[in-house]
N, C-alpha and C positions, 0 to 999 in steps of 0.2 A: 740408978739412975735411970730415967726413963727413955727407950730408944727414941732415935730421930730418923727422919728419911729426907731425901730431897726428890721433889716431883716436879715433873713439867707442867705448865699452865698456861691456858692462853687468857691472858688480861682482858683483852678485847680483840673484835676481829682483826687481825694483822699483826699482833702485838704479844709476843710468849715471853716467859721468863722461867726460872728455877726458883722455887719456894722451898725453904726447909719446914718439916713439920714434926711433931710429936707423933709417936706410934703408942698403942694402946698394948699392954702384953698379952699375949694370945692366951685364951681360955683352954679348957682340954678339947674342945670342939674345933679350935682354930689353927692356923698354921701362920707362922713366921717365914716370909720367903725374901732371901737375897737375891735380886734380880742379876742375872747374867747377860741376856739380851731383850730387846723388844724390837717390834717393827712397826714401821709406819705404814700404816694402809692407806696409800696414797690418794685414792679417789674420794673415800669418807673422810680422812683426816684434813686433807687439804680444803675439802669443802666447809668443814667445821672452822678450819683455819680463818677461812675467808668471811664467815658469818654467814654462809649460804643456807642452813637449815632454815626450812619455812616453820613458822609458829605452829603451824596445825601439826607437824612432826616432832615438837619437842619431846614428847613424852615417848614416842616410837623411836627416837634415835638416843636416847640414853644408854650409854655404856653400863654394863652390869656394876661396876665400881668407882662410877663418875661422880666427881663432887662438882657442887655450883651448877649453874643452869645456861642454857644458851642463852644468847650468843657469848657470854663471858661475865666474869670469870667463870672458867670451867676446866677441869682436870679431864683430860678425854684421852682414850686409848683402851685397846683391847687384844693385843698380841705381846704376851709378855712370858717369857722363860726364866726360871729361876730354881735355886737350891733351898730346900726347906732347911731352916736352921731350928726352928723349933716346931713342936706339934706331936701328935701321934707316933709311936715308935716305928710303924710300918712306913710311915713317910719321911723319918729324919734322914735326911742327907740325899735324898732322892732329887732328882730333876724333873720339874713340872712344868706345866703350860697352864696358864691362867688368862681369864679375859680382862685382866687389870691395865691401868694405865702406865704411862712410862714414869716410873717411880725406883730409887735404889733399894729399898725394902718396903714391905706390904704386909699385913696380917688381914687375912681373909679365912673364911670358914674353910675347914678342910674339904668338904664335899665340893668345894668351888676349884679345887685343884684337878689335874689331870697328869698322872706319871707318863713320861715321856719314854717309850721302849728304848731299852739300851742299843739297839741298832739304829736309832736316829740321834744325830749330832743336836745338841741343843741350840746352834747357831741355825740349824735349818728348821727347828721344831715352831719357830715363831711364824711360820707359814699354816699352822693348824687352824686358825680361824678362816684363812682363805679356801684352803682346800676343802674345809667343812661346808663352807659356801658351795663350792663346786659339787660336793657330793650331794647335797640338797638338791641343786640344780638338775643333777643327773637324776636322780630320783624322780622328780617332776616330769622330767623330758621323756624319762623310759627309753632310751635308744635301743634299736632291735639289731641283731647280728647281721653284718652286711650294710649298715646303712652309710650313705653319702651324707657327710656333715660338714657344715661350716661354723667356725666360731669367729665371729666380726667383733674385732676389738682385743688385741693382745695384751692387755694390762694384766694385773696380777689376777684377777678373778677369770677372765678369758683366757689365759695362759694355763692356768689349773685346771679348767675345764678341758682344755685341749689335751694336756697331759694325760688325765683320766682318759678320755675318750681314744687316745693312740693306743690304750692297753686293752681295748676292747675286742674281742675276736671278728675280723673282717671288716671291720669299720675302718673307713678312709675319712681322716679328718684334716682338714684344712684351715689353718690360721691365717685370718684377712685382717690387715691392717695397713694404714696409711705410713706407717713409718717403716722402711725398709730395714732399718736395723732390728726389727722384730724377727726376721727371717733366721738369725743366728738363735735366737732362743727358740722358734718353731723345730729347728733342726735339733736343739738339745732334747727337747721333749717328745720327738719322734713324728711331730706333725709336718706336712705339708705347708708351704707358705705362699701367700698371693697378695699383691697390692689389689684394692677395692676394685679396680678397672678390669685386672686379670683373674678374677675370682672365679672358679666353676660354678656354674648353675644348677639347677634342677637337684637341688639338696633334700633329702626327706627330712632332716632336722638342721635350722639354723640357731645358733644360741647368740644371742645379741648383748654386747657387753662394753660398747666403745662408749655409751653415754652421750652419743650425738645424733641428731636429727637424719645426717646423711647415711650414719651406719645403720641406724633402723631401716630408712629406706631401700637401703642397699641388702639388708635382710630379707627384706619382703621380697626384692627382685631374685634373690638366690634360690629361695625355696620352690619346690618341685609343688605341681598339682596336688592339692591336698596335704600339703607339707605342714610343718608347725615351725614357727619362730617363738624361741623362749627367751622374753626379756628379762635380762638382770641388771640392767643398767639401773642406777639412781640418780636421777636428775635434780634433786634437791628443790628448790624453788623455781626452778626453768619450766618453762611451758614447753612441751614437744609438739612438732608438727608430724603428725601421722597419715601418710599417702595413702587412705584406703579406697583411693577411686581406681581408676584403670583396671587392672585384671584381678585385684584383690578378690571379689566376692566370685567371678566366674571361674577363679582357679580356686575357690574353697579353701583359701588358706587358713590357718589357725595362729592367733597372735595370743599368747599367754605369759602370765607374769609368775616370777619364782621369786622368794625372798627367805633368807635365812631364819628370818626371826621366829619361825615356826615350822617343826618338822614336817616334811613333805606328807600329804594325805595318803601318798603310797605306802608309806612305812610308818605312819602315826600310831596304829595299832600293835607294831612289834618293837619299834626302835623310840628312844627317848633323846635326849639332847645330849646326854654322857655318852649313849652309843655312837652317837655320829659324830663326837668328837674324837673319841677313842679311834672310831676308823680313820678319820683323817690323819691321826698321829700314826698308824700303821703303815699308812700308804706313803707317807714320808720317808719312809725306809729307801725309797728310789732316789739315789743321788741325781736324777736327771731334774729335780725340782730345785737344785741349787743354781740352776740358770736364771730362775725367776729374782735372786737376790743379787742386786745390781749397785749396791752402793753400800757404805757403812759409815759412820761417825760415833764419835764419844757421846755418851750422855751430856755432857757438859756444853757440847757444841750444839745440841738439837734447837736451842732457841733462835740461832743463826741459820741454822740448816732447814728448817721447816720452810719459812718465807721462801727459800731457794726452790724448796719443790714444790710449794704452791704455783710459783711463778713460770715453773718450767725450766729454770735455768740449771737445775738438777735433773737430768733426765733418768730413765730407766723405771723398774719395776718397784720390787720391796725395797725399802732401804732400812738397814738393820742398826739399831743402835746398841752398842757395846758399853758394858758398866765394869767400872775398875772390881778389881778381886778385895775382898776381906771387907 
C-alpha cells in the first residue's frame, strides 16, 4: 500500500485544516522521515497565517518544501525534527532536523536532513532554524570582545541572538522588551533585561528584532556614536517609519540588514548552508535554550492553536508541536 501522511495546510488567510495525502516511496537518494516534533516560527508563520506576505516577496518567502502558493492554499513550515524510517544505511534510525512543514511523515532528499547530535534532545532541536538565523546575524554583526550590546525584541530570534552573545567573552548583553515576562527568559539565557524606557544607552552594537517602528527607533537611540544597528525584523507588507533625523547623521550611526536566506558575506567563502545549520545544532546542546520553548500542542490541535498564536491569545516564544509515536 502507498504510504500516507497528514499535513497542516492554510486553506486561506485565517483558516487552517489538516489534510491527508499520499507519499511517494523514497528512492535510494531520499529518506522517509517520521515526525517527532515541529516548531511554529511565530513571527513568520503567523504573518503567513494572516495573509501578510507581500506579493513581491512570494518567491523569497517560499519554504524549501512548501506546497501551494501564497496567500493560500499553502502548506508552510520549516522547523521539523523526526526519525528516519527508510533511506541510506548511515541515516536509518537517526534523529534529523529538516526544513519541512508540519506533517506526520515526509519524503525528502537525504541531503536535506541534518543529523541531530546525540547531546541535543529532539524536542529542543526544533530551534535549529532560529539559532541558525542568530548565527548568521552574528557573522554579519561581528561583535568584538568586551562589546556593550542591546538586543531589542525578545522573540524567538532576538532571544536566540542574546543567548549566543551571552557566551562571548567580556560581552555584556541586555535583552530589551516591552513585555516584563521576557525577564525570565533573559535570566535563563544569561542576559540582562530592561524595559525599553530603562535600557542602557551607548551600546556598541544594537540588534533589532521586535518588528515594530518603536523598537527600531529605540534601537537607534541606544546605539553609541558610530555604533551599528543590525535589523533582523521582517515586516511583511507593512511600511516602517525610520527616524533618520535628529542625531542619526551627526553620530554617524550604521543601520544594516541581515537575513538568513544567504550566508553572511563574512563567512560565505568558507561556510555553506549545511555548515551553518550543523553549527546551530551543536550550539543547542546548551539547555539554556529550553527557555525559548514556551508552549506545546498535539499536531491534531494545530488548526485551532495557530489562530490563537496569531491573535496573541497564546503568548510566549516557540510553540512546539508533538506527533504521535508509530
